N, C-alpha and C positions, 0 to 999 in steps of 0.2 A: 314494735313495728305496727304501723297503722292497720286496722282491720276494716275491710271494705264491705259495705252492704249495697245491694242493688235495689233501687227504688222501682218497684214493679208497676207503679202507676205511670212511669215515664219510660222505663226500659222494657224491652221485649214486647212491645205492643204489636209486633208482627204475629203474635199468637194469643189465644184467649187467656184471660187472667190466671186461671188455675193451672195453666201449662207453663207459666212464667217461672214458677219455682224451680222446675226441672232445668229450664234453660239457664237460669242464673247459676245453679249449682254446676252445670256442665261447663260453664265458663270460668269457674274457680271462685265465685263469690261464696263467702261463708255465712252471710247474713242477708236478710231482706227487710224492706220497709215499704210502706205504701200510704197513700192518703187515707184510706179506710177500706175495709172489706166487710162492712156490716150487713151486706146482702148475702154473705156466705155463712155457712154453718161453721162456727169456730172449731168444732171437733174435726171437720174436714181439713181446715187449715192446719190444725195440730198434726194431723196425719201426714200432710204434705211436707211440713217442716221436718218431721222425724224421718220420713222416707228419704229425703234428700240431704239430711244432716245439716240443716240450716237453722240459724238463730233468728227468731223474730225480734228485730232490733227496735222497731218504732212503728207507730201509726198515730193518726190524729184522733182527737175527740171527734164525735160526729159533727160534721161541718155544715149542716143544712142541706139545701137542695143544690148539689154541685152542678148537675146538668143545666140548671137554670141560671148559673152564674154566682151562686152564693159561695163565699170563701171563708166560712166560719161564722159562728153566731155569738161569740164571746162578748161582744160589745153591744149587742142588740137588746134594747130595753124590753121589747115585747116577746123575747125568746128565753127568758130566764128559766122558766119551768122546763122547757125543752133542753136547755143546756144542762140543768141538774140531772135530768133523766139520762142524758147522754153520758154523764160521768159514770153512772151505774152500768150502762151498756158497755162502755169502754173497759171497765174493770172486769166484767165477765169475759170479754174477748182477750184481755191481757192475761187473765188467769188460765184460760184455756190454751193459749199459745205460748205461755212462758215469757211474755213481753214485759219488760221492766221500765219502759219509757213511753209516755203518751204526750203528744204535742197539742197545744191549744192554738188554733188559728183565731186571731182576734176578730176578724171579719172586716167587711167594707163599711165605712162610716156612711150612714144614710145622709142624703143631702139635707141641708138646712137644719141639722141637729148639732147641738153644742158639743164640741170635742171633749170638753172637761166632763160633761154629763155621761158621754159614752164611755170615757175612760173609767169613770166611777163604776159603771155597770160591769166592765171588764174586771176591775179590781175585786169587786164583790164576788163575781163568779169564780175568780181564781182563789179567793179566800175560802170559798165553798169547796172547790175541787182539791186543793193542795192537801189538806189533812186526810181526806177520804182516800185519795190515791196513795198517800204515804202509808196509811193503815193496810192497804192492799199490797204494799211492797213495790209501788210503781212511782217513778219520778214524773213530775209534771214539768213540761217544757213550754216556753213561749218563744215564738219565732218572729223576728222582724222581717218584713218583706217589702221590697221596693215598690213604689207606686207607678213605675213605668209598666211593669208587668201586671200589677193589680191596682188600677187607679183607685184612690181614696181608701186603700187599706189602712187600718188605724195604727198599727205598730210597725214602724219603718226602720228604726235604728237601734244601736245598742244603748244610746241615751234613753230612748223610749223604754227599753227593757229595764234599765237600772232605775228609772223613775217609778215605773209600775211595780217592780219587785220591792222597792222600798216601801210603797204604800201597802202592798199585800202583807209584808212582814212575816212571811213563813219560809222556813228553810227548805221546803220541798217545792221550790219554784226555780227552775234552771233556764239557762239560755240555750236555744238551738241556734248555732252560728253557721249560717250558710254563706260561704265565701263569695258566691256569685252575687247574692243580694247585697252583701256588704260592700262589694266592689262598686256596684251601681250607686249605692247610697252615700258611702262615706270613705271608701278606700282605707289606706293605713291598715291593711289586713292583719299582718302578723303582730305589729305592736298592740293592736286592739285585742287580738286573740290572747297574747301573753298576759295582758293586763286583766282580762276577765276569765282566764283559764279555770280558776276554781269554781266559776259559776256555769261553765259550759259543759253540758252533758252529752251533746251530740253535734257533729259538724256535717255539713253537706257541701257538695262541689258541683260546679258547672263552670264553663268558661264564658268570658264576656268579650265582645258582644255575641248575641245569638243564643245564649244558654245551651250551647252544644258541649260536646265532650272536651275534657281537658286536653290542651294542645292545639285547640282550634282558634284560640284568641289570645288575649293579652296577659292573662294571669299565669305566673310562673309556678305551675303546680309541682314540678319536681322539687323546687325549693321549699314550697309549702309542705309537701309530704315529708321531706327531710326535717323540717322544723317541728312538725307534729311528733315525729319519731324522737327527736332529741329532747323535746320538751317533757317527755314522759306522759303525754296524753294517752290515756288508756281506753277512751271511748271508741265508737265506730265512726267511720267516714262514709256517709251516704252518697252514692252516685245518683244524683237527681238532676238529670239533664235530658235534652232532646237530641237523640242520635241523628247525625247528618244522613246516615244511610241505615243499614241494619245495625242493631245493637252490637252483635258479636264482631262485626267488621270494624267498629269504632273503638275497640278495646285495646288498641296499641299502647295507650297510656298506662294500662293496668298490668302489662307484661312483667315488669320488674317485680311488682309487689305480689302478684299471684304465684310466681315461681318461688317466692320466699315464704309463702303461707304454710 
């Protein structure tokens, strides 16, 4: 049965970040994920997870200045030292919170810079991160993101992931498969999932258009959840969407699955 985690960067924004753990647990989520909480004491996060019997499912490597619009630094030539330091920081947070998966956001391609050169920077950074995270017992993930939501984001499709992973050449590089982003970019959601299932460590969900809760758009999520279940997928399903109203009011899609948890 699919296990669902609440993305606390997008859900429960009605309350302060550190209160979202309790809200997610109260609504029946067993896991949580977020963009990053590097401004928080990892031991305080560990305490919240234990108190509310939650699993820390995922967070991103340090992604640069999020407030100013940065969306990862993995491809940026002038940020390699910062990227490498961020790997160490992520390992400390992962070990404190018991998290076994960390996602790399490739970043927005700077204007007028050669894509091949940027991709090489990303490949080199992933080659650096993959073995270090593996030694710490943490999977490294790479997420394709559509360029409608994040213009000029470097990694957009599963084709991009497969090409980059082939160049990295390390078995500790997995695919984070977000059904919403993939619907925008390429469609063919379940055939692609099944083809790449052995490389997928985490999936995320939101409906399209709007990136709102499942059931608000065109993606047949009851069918997808059933397919994940029957496929034997044993990872988490991250609820990473923008609630139309309050988070709890929009969880009708979750009713069947949380009662079976």
